[in-house]
C-alpha positions, 0 to 999 in steps of 0.5 A: 167758974166766974166769967171774966169781963175781958172775955165778952169785951174781947169778943165784941172788939174782935167781931167789930175789928173783923167787920171793919177790916172787911169793910176796909178791904172791900169798900170803894177807894173813893172814900179814902180821899176824905181821910188824906188817902188813909184807909181808916176802916182797915187800920182801926179794924186791925187795931180793934182786932189786936186789942180784942185778941189780947183781951181774949188771951188775957181772959183765957190765961186768967181762967186757966190760972184760976182753974189750977 
């Protein structure tokens, strides 16, 4: 069984996304004033989380197809 590169990259993106979402949820709201009131950590954390989940799903699907 070969390791697909999408799995470790997906894990990394997912972990970083979770960290950024948590920082975005629990950080001080005064930081948002510098970014025009936008919670950049929260939004980019959600983007990274979605990309990581997509990569993990694609890697899982490819390994399942290779095993069959």
